[in-house]
C-alpha angles and dihedrals in degrees: 000000000000089000092055092047092052092047091050091050090053091050090050090052092051089047091055091051092046097046093050088058092070151283117275105328111095108231092211106089118235094202141011122200115194137184136183089238107093089207090060104111094032090110130025128178130177120259130190093260102024132318137318114231120183124214096213096187094056097033095239133132120210130198111213117201125190100241095033140054123260113278131194118257095227096197091067099046122090127163090207142004132213115233116182090335096311124111113234133176115239118250121222120304109263102183143013131181138172141197122204132197134156091262104041148013119218125195129186119193124180125197122190116237123195120198134170121237110193117321097293105043138050141183124231114177144128131270109200132199118213109206124191118193092342092309124105111249100182146324120251128198101191096191092049090052090055095044094048089051090050090048091056090048090048092050090055093046110102095179116125092212116102096256127199090236092059092051088052091053092049091054093067098054119104136044125303118236127188113249142180129244114276111192115225106233091198130201129305118204123189122194114207104203125198108226097168124140094258091074117087116232093245090051090049088054090051089052090053091048090051092053091047091052092050090050094049093047093049096043090053088064108020119058094179097051117109128187136211129185126206119185122200133196127111084339134028121226141165107243096179125017129205088250093063098067100091096087108051096194093050093047091052091046089053091054090050092053096053110127122212116254099201134197120061135039102227097169099154092049090050091053089050088051091054092053096045103032107026110030092053128108095239089062096047103275119142121220097228097038119122108247133209135179122200115191117200115189143145102211151009124297122275132187095350112164091213129069111239096218093049092050093049090050095051116124090238089061092063111116094010111131111219133201129183127202116194120197129197141001096299090068094044096046098041115078089193092054092048090049091051093049092048090048090051091050092048090217133048089231090063093052112094125190129198127179095230142354092264088065095057091099089066091071095041094102092049092054091045091051091050091053092048092050089053093047092049095231093134092048092069102252090147095037119183108282109356092089096026095123087214107196094037082131129011140188139183110217129219093256094048101263123135128230123199123188115223104189095172099052117121097012093318095306082119136198143192130259116220118201111183121212115278092000124118095200122078135207123225111211121195141133125273122303089258092060111133116261119249094031090132093217105184094041087123131012135194140149136223126202135201114183106308095342123096127195119201114218129196134174124226102188095183098044106137085344091280096077129234145209119229122207118200127184096182096269108031133035137207132197136214114191128205122243103224135052112248096008092124090227109187097025090116126038132183124180111206129201094192099181095039095235093132092256121105114245105177142019116210115204122195124218098179095169094052107130139199096158100354126337099310090157131209142207120232120211123217123186121214107233123170092338094311131103111234122191116243120226095246140054132211116246139172128229110313096224092071103080100179102038103123089217108194097040087124128024124179140174100231096182128241101325096163096049098238092122093251123106121248131213135222121204123195126219101183097174098053107130120243115258091253090049091230098123145349109285112159132203145210129233127210121217115186126219124227139166096290099041134274125347107250093217119064116242097207141016120197122194130169090253088066090068099030101256135122110221133167121233094356105183098034086124133015134179144162112258128217121226113221089200088064097222099177099210097042118088122179135198128194127212126197128220134160106314094342145085116203120200124208130190126223125221120224113258120230129193116211121197114188113218110208119194129178129182094229109069094177139015107237124224090251091060095048099104143073100254129104090256089067097055125098141154120248131205115232127190126183123189130175115229113202123223120185122003098019122205111267131206113296095023125110124193115198113214128191107220129192121185121196117191114210091357121208091026125108093191098057119213094185118043133184124193094197124098112294095195123044145131120258123196110219118204134165088264101038114055102139132073121232114280113267129205111208119184125235108217102184131266146259090181098052095169112055109082118249108250122210106196124195117191122184142178134170122262106248119244107223095182122037131004123313117243091226141346126218120252108263092217100048122085118254093206134076129189131201118195126206106198128206121241110252127221101228139137092232136032091263113046112236116195123190114211121149137193091212093109096058127110144179118234094225139011093217132043125193117217108226096030126103097238120126129224110221129188121194125197121193104191127188126178108219094169139050123322112293117217125211092356112191134186114204120192121192112196136180124264093250090074131071126194113258108169137352128193141173098036143050095264128182121197113217101195096181092054095037090234139128114206117195123191106214115213091325132233096016128019095197129213111279094012121135130209125186114199126188122193121187128192132189117212112246115242093246129108117261118210093191119078096200128051137172141213117206121207121195122185115200137179134189104220094116100016117298107328133171113246098181142336136195139181120218120202126205137166126243130205134168120239117250120187109192141149128183120212132172143195136181130205120238100019094186128046119190125199129190122234108261093009126141124268106257132179116251125205114226131186121195116194127189122184129200108213126189131038133309095194097161096044100247116186103246116200116203120183119189115199121196117183116228094211115169098312126086104255120172129187106227101178144342140194141252093046094219090068117105130226126211135153146196134202095289108023148039116226127200111190122193130181110200138177095172114061103250135165117253111218122185124185120199140171120220130188106218119205129194089247089062090069114129090019128113136225109217135191119191123195119199122193126205139167139168102290092186089068104025133051121206118188119208093350116166102219099185130055124179127192126188139202111208118214115209132184124223116210120215113218126189105218112165097128095046090051093052091044091048093050093051091046089052093054092048090050091050092052092050091051092052092049091050092050091049093051090051092057096246094141094043093057089052093057093047091053091051093050091048090051093050093049092054 
């Protein structure tokens, strides 16, 4: 037994390794096709017998077949073309498309041809070969078809106005001469930004916004314009270089983050910096580029180390067009400043003045126009069709029409050329005349079809910098815009007929440059609904850890590779880094189709590291691949990388559904016990039903099977001494396991059904090709339940247990006290037996469980719940259960004054059902132990009658005794009446207290969290008429009584200073009289004593004492 367990564990380990490798595409390639052309593998399309792969550099198209080498498709290869009588060599292939049916195979291949027309103009367009069944049918020059059509229209136009159509016709006159590539060096524009201290921060921000707006406006129309920004102040620094213009969003973010330098206005030195540090080759400047400097400043120069005249006369300044923008009154009111700005501009017409930085936007159009005039955009360098690059993309539609992308048409706003089947005329589809330049409409083309209607789709990845997808139906157009600048939304399109009913269901749109950290890329999904494309609520993404993947650079419908009758999709991420981060490797992701669309999570990722190769840009192209051998169950896909096409084979997917049958369909009441009389043996049969790609004769599918009797139970009620883990070999003749005889041994839990669980996986094939793989989206587990007969009046047991007789011990708890919150439940079942009855209490975090009684209760501290099992497993009819739950408040401040406890009573008679629920409300306060006492020194002031009025120093002290454990804000206000006397407050503590007064009183107000003494010193001028009056000070204490509870708190304390008068009395005569009276009284007393014999007795006592 131990041996089998160990073997099974090893098989499980291998299964884990195998299943992580993928779903049903074998990661070991079956073929590799290579070519010396590094661009081989950049594009792959399906052919009737394999795939077509162009070699763009050499102008060839190869057909690669599984059991053969790649061979040239001769009908598409020409060493030279004839254009208007001149022989020209074809440029690289820019697009290729195909259309397959049972009867024919169509192929469309477009080469780019560049020809000179006079010295100042040229033509750069595609010449396309239409191939039918490997034989050339005809050659098509899409741009010529459009221009000829425009010529005819122009010839019939009698208008005297200089029409656009006539200009188009004029462009195509003259001879064509072969020419060489002349790179456009473009335009370089340097902003020189004043960052001196005279500019307010908000104005500096407006200046940055102005530069950003200029850049965005120009970039929308000028692809070859690059910007630099130099800021000057006490220092001079390059904030944006010419080399940082490739990523639009990042460049604009860099402008936004510029911080102001401050201090001096060193304009001449900044201009010198532009010439020596910006317009230089090592920092991205091109020798023949047109150059422009725009100075933006608010005042005249100061402390510049360079002389302005000398800088402007430097040799490097020759040919640089300069503009100056002056801002504010200092420029307007200073002749010197105006002279400097005009000198910088070189011409008064190039000096612009605005009153403040907020007005900069008013000259935006003037600056933009000046840049365009320099660039030559308005002079027709691009023209409408001469540089259209018609054929940059191509597509054969379902109904046989042809689409050609013309990205360069109309100054690179672009468009698409539609040539319908068997028609000589063509239709040019583009946006309105006001469409932004450099949108690149025609970068990608596709079509979708619904019944007899066809929509023509084209991507414009630079439209408004965010990219867009245009939808044309021949008369109207629609537009879907991207959501991020620079994402290249629309550069890749894939129309998907997911259910293979000949109608398009989805359009997938790639945004490979979409970034969160750095160009991860994504694919957006649009569903075709009633002729409109509606965005789905999810997107397709690769693995998040690859931050520069360009996921979505290739998207392909690869057919139904998992056999569920819904098409699947492959998405390429050619810049995903290799796992060891040593080079760029790339990968592809597989997303499977199903009834409701595409799975949002990929089922498989394949990278070169999976098959031990290092490739560059793996995933730049992907396509389904035909098999000329017509093996029905074998489906292939091909993936392009630099100079290579790698072919992978898919494995047929099988769905296994275990059918579990047992001869006991229910455990009767008589067998619901623990005695011998309850025991019996059951008969168990397990068979595997096959769905999709069934096993045929001669095939064996090894299955790992694990059987768990009475799963999820420690105390098993059904036991089986046979092997629980084993391998079963499934064939077309053997689909069932051997019959098993598990033993029922009685029950303590006679309610919860007995579950027989069967879990299965396939034994991995380490060498060779698996016979089948399991469907990744179908469960590999099946459960059979054997229920227990229930003792109920009706078919469905209906228990009757209520929470009505439940109470809380108190409606208010005090945090910090020792009191307990107790809840008592008196539960009676007045209905049928209730099985697995449970009471769940959800309580707030300020409570902690103290004691529970009357039920089997479990405290779930993390979930703040107490779950009590009530008389499990059966709460019988007429039974009672008294449950007591006690909580102790946690010694932690509560900011909420009201809390709740929720009780939910559930039973399991008909699945888990709620029998009753109740919410209990109680108040919460925090304990506050506080006493307020006060003293005053001195507490008595005496004044002499007739004395002078003197100032008296007084000190009032109030103490807060006790504990403020929960940091209550204690407000103490001390009020001292002014009365008639002159009383002045000289000082008080704490210092954060505030003093204010009114007509009658002084007030000292203190807000305390720490218990501090409040000491107030005052000076009072006491007059004789104040005698018998009092000076009082009254302190009043308050706090938020909604949150805090103070028991026996004395909130008011009053201290008094008593004022007493001393009388001065002249008493000489009474003293003399009193003294005489005293002597007389003394003499009388002596005489009386003598008469009484007092002195005689004294002598007798002395004589008696001497005699003895």
